[in-house]
Structure formats: structure tokens, C-alpha cells
N, C-alpha and C positions, 0 to 999 in steps of 0.2 A: 407424613413423608419422612423416611429415614435419611440418614446421611451416608455417603459412600465411604468405602475403605479402598486404599491404594497400595495394598501390601505387595502385589505382584510388580507394580511399577517401581516401588521402592527397592525391591530385591534386584530387579534388572538394572536399575540405575546404579546400584553399588557395584555390580559386575562391570558396567560401562565405564565407571570411573577408573578402572584398572587398565583399560585399553583405548579409551577415547579421551583426549584432553577435555577436562571439565565434565565429562560424562555426556552432556548435551551442551553444545557451544552456540555462540552467536545469540540471535534474538530468541530462539527457542529455549536457550539455556536460562534466560531471564525469568522464565515462568516455571522452570523445572527444579526438581530437587527438594522442594518442601514436602512435608509429610501429608499435606492436605490438597495435593494437586495430582492430576494424572500426568503421566510422562510419555507413555507408549500406547499407540492405538492398535486395535485389532482389526477393525473394519469401519469404513465410513460410507454413508449412503444419504443422498439428499442433503438435508441440513443437520444431520446428526452424525455423531462419532461414538463408537464404543472403544473403551480402553481395554487393556489386557486383564483388568479385573472385572470385565464385563459390565462396567458402568456405562450408561448411555448419557450423552450430553447433547443439548441443543447448542450448536456451534455458532457463536457470534464473533469469532475471529476469522472464520473462513480460510484457515491456513495462512493467516496474516494477509488475506486479500485475494489470493489466486482463485479460490473457489467462488464462482459468481453465478453459475447455473445449477449448482448442486453437485455433490460428490457422485462419481460414477454416472454422470449424465449420459443417458443411452445414445442420444444423437451424436454427442461429441466422441464418446468411446467407440461407436461404430465407425465413424470417420477415421479414427486412429487405427482401428483393427484393419480396415481396408487398405490403408496406406502401409501398415506393417507387412501385409501380404506381398506388397510390391517391393518393399525395402525401406529402410530408414536413413541411416548414415552410410552413404556409399561414395564411390569415387566421383560421381557426377551429381549435380544438383537436380532437384525434382521439379517437374512442371507446376506442382502445387505452390512452389515458392513464388512463381510469377502470378498465379491466380490470387494468392493471398495479398501480394503487393498491390495488385489492381484493386482488390476489395478494400484495402486500407485507404488507398488514394481516393476511391469513390466514397468512403465513409467519413474520413476525417477531413474537415473543411479546408484546412491549410495545406494538406498533404499533396505534394506532386510526386513523391517517391517514398520508398520504404527500405530500410536496412534492418536485417534481423540478427539477433544475438540470443543469449540465453537468460541472463539475469538483468534486472533493472539497472544495477550498477554498471553493467557492460555498456549500456547505451547512454547513461548520464556521463560516463567517462568519455565515450566517443563524442558526445555533444560538445564537451569542453574542448576536445581536440579540434573538432570541426570549426568551432568559433575562432580558435587561434589560427587555424589554417586559412580561414576566410579573411581574417583581419590583419594577420601578421603581428598581433599583439600578445601580451603575456598574461594579463590579469583577468581573473574571474570574480564577479561580485555574487555573493550568496547571502541568504538570510540567516541570522542567528537562530539556532535551533532547528534549522532545516536539515533534513537527512536525504542524502543523494547517493548512498552506497558506502563501501568501505575502502575505496582507493585512498592512499595516503593524503592526497590533496583535499579530501573531504572529511578527514578525521580531525578531531580537536588537536590543537598544537600540544605536543608532548605526549601524545598517546603512544603506548608501547609499540615499537617497530617502526615508528615514523621519525623523521628528522625535521628540524626547524625549516630547512629548505623546502620541504614538501608543501608547506602552506605560505611560503614567502610571497606568493603572487595571488593569494586569496584575500579579498576584502569582505569582511562580514558587516552587514548592516541590520537594523531591526526591521521587523515586519510592519507593514502599513506606514512606512517612513520614507516616502519618495524624496523628501528633502535631504535625507542622508545619502541617497543614491546620487542626487544632484551634487552634493558636496564631494562625494567620492570621485565623480567625473571631473570636477573642478580641481581636485587635489592631484589627479593622475591624468592629465589631458593627453588624449591619443594613446593611452596605455591599456584601456579596458577592452578585452575581447568579447566577453559575454556576461550576461546577467542570468542566473539560474534560480528558479523557485518553483515550489509546488503551486497549484492554482489557488489554494487557500492554505493557511498556516496550520499544519497538523503535527506539532511537535509531540514528544512523549513527556509524560509527567506534568502536562500543562493543559489548560483549556485550549481548545482549538479556536481559531479566529478567522472569520471571513474577511475578504478585502473590503476596505472602506470605500465609500462612494468615490469614484474617480481615480482610485489607486492605480488600477492596471492601465487605465488610459494615460495617466501621467508617466508611468514606467515605460510604456510603449513609446510615447512621444519622446522621452529622453533617449531611448535606445535608437530610434530612427534619426534623431537630430545629431547623434554622436557616433554613428556607425557601429553600434554595439549589437551583437547577436542576442536576441531574446529567446531564452530556452525555458520551456515549461517541463518540469518533472511531473508527469501525469502517471507515473508508475503505480502509485497507490490509488488515486482517485479515478483513473482512466476507465471510462465506460459506465461508471456508477453515477456520475452527475449528468453527463451528456454523451451520447454515442458519437457525436461529431467532434469530441474534444472538450474537456472541461472548460477551456478558455471561452467557448461559445456561450456558456452560461454567465460569464463575467464580462463579456463584451470587448474582447481584444484579440489580436492576431499575433502569435509568436512566430519566430522563424523556424524553430525546431521543437518537437514534442517527443518526450520519452515515454514509451508504454512498456508495461510488463504485467505482472500479477494476473489480473483478470483476463488478459488477452487470450490465454489458452485454456482457461478453466482448470488450471493446475498442471498442465503439461508445460515443460520448461521452454519458454520462448519470451523474448522481449523484442521491441522494435523502436527504432528511431525514424521518425518521419519529418519531412521538412519541405520548404518551398524550393522552387526552381533556382532561386538566387543562391541557395546553399548546395546545390547538386554537385557543382564542380569541386567545391571544397571537400565534401564527404568522399567523393571519388578519389581525391588525391591522398587521403589518409589511409595508410596501410593498417587495417584493423580486422582481425579475424580470430577464429577459434576452431579447433578440430570438430567440435560438435555443433557449430553454428548452422550447418546446412542439414541437420536432421529433419527429415520431411514429415515424420509422424506428428510432432508438435505443431508443425505448420498446418497440417490437416486439421488438427484440433482447433487451432486458432480460426481457421476458415469457417468451420462448423459453429464455433462459439459466436463469431461476429454475426453470422446469419441468424442464429437463435436469439441473440440480443436484440437484433432489429425486429424480428418477428414478434417477440414478446413485448416490445416497447419497454425493455428491461430497466432502463434508468428510472422511468416513472414508477414501475412496479416496486423497485427497491426503495425509492423515495417514499412512496406511500406506506409501505410496510415498516420502514424505519421510523416514520412519523408516528405510526400507530403504536409501535413498540415503546418508544420513549415517552409518549403521552401516558401510556398505561403505567410505566415504571415511575414516572413523576407522581402520579396519583397514588400509587401504592406507598411511595416514600412519604407523601404528605399524611396519609392515613396512619402512618407509624411515627409521625412527629419528626421526620427528616426532610431536608431540602436536597433534592437531587438535581444538580445542574447539568444540562445537556448542551453541548457545543459542537461546532462543526456542521456538516451537512447530514440530513436524515439517513442517507444510505451508509454513512460512516460516522456514527455518533461517538463522541467522547463523553464519558460519564464521570461525575465527581460529586460526592456528598460534601456539602459545604459546612456541615455542623461542627466539624472538628478540623482545626488548622494543622494538626499533626499528621493528618491523612490516615490515622490508625483506624478510625471508624469505617472509612471507605474501604481500606484494605481488608478489614474483617468482614464487611458485608460481601465483598467480591468473593472471598474465600468461602463464606457460607453459601453463596449461590452456586459456586462450582461444586461443592460437596453434595449439592442436591440435584445437579444436572443441568445447570445453565452455565455454559462456559463463557465467562467474561474475563478480562484482564483489567488490572487497576491502573496501569500506566500508559496504555495505548488506546488509540481510537478503535472502535469495533467496525464490523462489516456486515452488511445485509446481502442476501442473495435472492434470486428468484425462487429458490427452493424453500425459503421460510414461509410458513403458512400461519393462518389465524390460530390454528390449534397449537402451534409452537408458541405463539405469543401468549395465549391463555395459560399454558403450562408455565411459561417463564414468569408471568405476573404472580402466580401462586408460589413459585419458588422464591421470588424476590420478597414476597410478603413473609414467608417463613424465615428467610434469611435476616430480614430486619428484626423480627421478633427474637431471633437467636442473638443478634447483636445487643439488643436491649437487655436480654437476660444475662448476657455475659458482663455487661457494664454494671449490673446490680450485684454481681458476685464479688 
């Protein structure tokens, strides 16, 4: 198996640098620009992507999570086409918005209502405003390393474009540390509006960590006892762990849940859902966007939810993720490496532990990408219902060749 060349991507990237800040910005930019990585795609289908050099990749990032049923899923795309024939963003909202809200309420266990936006960051930001509106308080507690979007209040203190005041009411605590939450409540009595966290800890550049036994029950109890709004950021994990909300798999009930990414199988849509107790508060907050009422993405989400339910998709992705990582661990062992897998099977984080400098891991990832398995070194991965056993077998072969290339490089 030969390695890929990325000359066309590199050529276009140099052109992009002249007219686009950083050429490729944000989270996409973190993986772009290197000579051994694809940057621009030409076509995507199912679980594979072709770049503009006509290299084919088995995609284990799924567009950083939005792809959940496969690229160009015919059922979803047909629903979008039919809605486009009627109209998308017009002066009035579409009936599909009501049907989608009803479907989310019927699907997500805690949901009594749904509010739609575009990006995950739209609804995490709204959730914080709703918590403040509901409680009349100022402070939000978050988990160190947790990511909830790019609004200034969620960025690290001192980040370019932010001010000290932006994070003055943010209290950061460690994951799996309910005692720290208890202390924050004691230190700021009657001041904390909300607690926000992903259902399990999936930071970048670190092993992912599941909740300890009783963790969420303790957090929920502290929120209930102190009038704090409990917010789950399910933007990344939503529908991959449990169709009814990831919290259901961890045994607790939040007040608000933020969804995005997989909700529309790549069409731009996010949602905030919540309990009746939060309904008046969210209704009181003025929060909108010109494109929030686009009906084609809502049609996509409606079709996506129906397909996820029909396929028992969370189980499918859990099973195939378990199979993928078990095979990768075995391939690593056969080559003398220890591959640590953390997080949930449908969203595994991979790390080679043989080298504390991370260099071996980065090199192995690069060698996998150069042969057609698209992994990232710093982020959790994603499985979809479009990944098949054939994809896994090819990936294991690629991984084996990549390990051998790493060992050969270390000898030189």
C-alpha cells in the first residue's frame, strides 16, 4: 500500500492564505497546513471522503461529529430536497419546525419544548442566558477543559479578543470533583445560576474520562438543593450514546440539554430542549438569528431522528466503535505498542502510551492518514452508521502499515 500525495491541497492552501485568515481557521485549521494532510475535499459518500488529490479516506472524524448516518444519506437528502422545493428561509416559519419540535419532545426524555438555532455554540450560549433569566443570578460553573463554543465567556481568560470581564462570573472546577462544586456553592451562596458540562469529559489532547460512580447523582442533588440550573452540553455526544439523551445512560435528569452536530446529519441545525420549569425563562430571553428558521435543515433533522430510531443507531455505533478499537489495540500490540482507548465506543479517543512526548502517536496518526484512514491526534473520533466491517478491516491493515512505518522511522 503506497502513501498519498497532497500537492493539490497544498497548492490551494497557499492561495487561501492570501484571501482567508490562516487559510483554514478554527478547529479545521488545527489539522490543516501540514504537508502530510489533506485539506480540501472533492466528494464525500457514506463513510468515505475524497480529497482534491483524489485520495480516498475512511473518515473517523465525521466532520467533527455532524455526519452520523453517512455523507449524502439518501433518506435525509430527499427530505431536504422536498423541503427546498417548498422553500427554505422565508418570511414565515415552516410547519416542519413544529413537527420537529414534537419529535424531539417525544424522543428526548426530559424535553417538554425545543428551541432551534444553527451551531452548538448558539444553544450553549442560550442555555447560560436561560439559567440566568430563571434564577436572577450571574455565575456559571463549568469544568476545566470543557468546550462549549467560542463565546467570550467560554474562552480561556486572556484569549485574543476577550476581556477579563468576560469570564469574571465563570467558576471552573475539575471533572469528577463534586466536592469542588460543593465548595463553589458555599463560596458563592445564592450566586450560581447554572452548572454546564458534557455528559462525560471529552477534552482535546487528553484521555477522555467517564463519570465516576455517583458523580452525576451528586451534581444533580446539589443543583436541586441550591436552585441551580443543570445544563448538559450534548452537542458532541448527542444521539451517539443514547437517542433519548446521553444523560439517560448515566442516570440523571438535567433541566436543559444542548444538541447540535449529529442532529441534522451535517445540515446546519442545533437545538436547546428543556423541562416545563424552564419554559417561561427561555420564552423571556430574546435570542434569534436570520437563518434560525431555515426549514430545509429542520427537514433533515426530522428525517435523521427517524432514521436513528429505525436503525437503533446508538447501539450500531457503539458496537462498531468497540470492534474498531479492539482491532486497533490488537494491531498495536502486535507491533509492540500500547494503544490506550478512552471515552465511549462511538466516540473513542486514541493515544499511544509508549512515548510521553506524544511524537510517536503523532507520527502514527500521520502515517495512517497518508494511507487512507482519517484520524486526528488531539481529538476524540466519531463513528457513524455508515461505517462497515469492510472499512474496519481496511483500517486495521492501514494501522499495521503505519506502525511499521513508525518503527522504521525510529531506526533511521
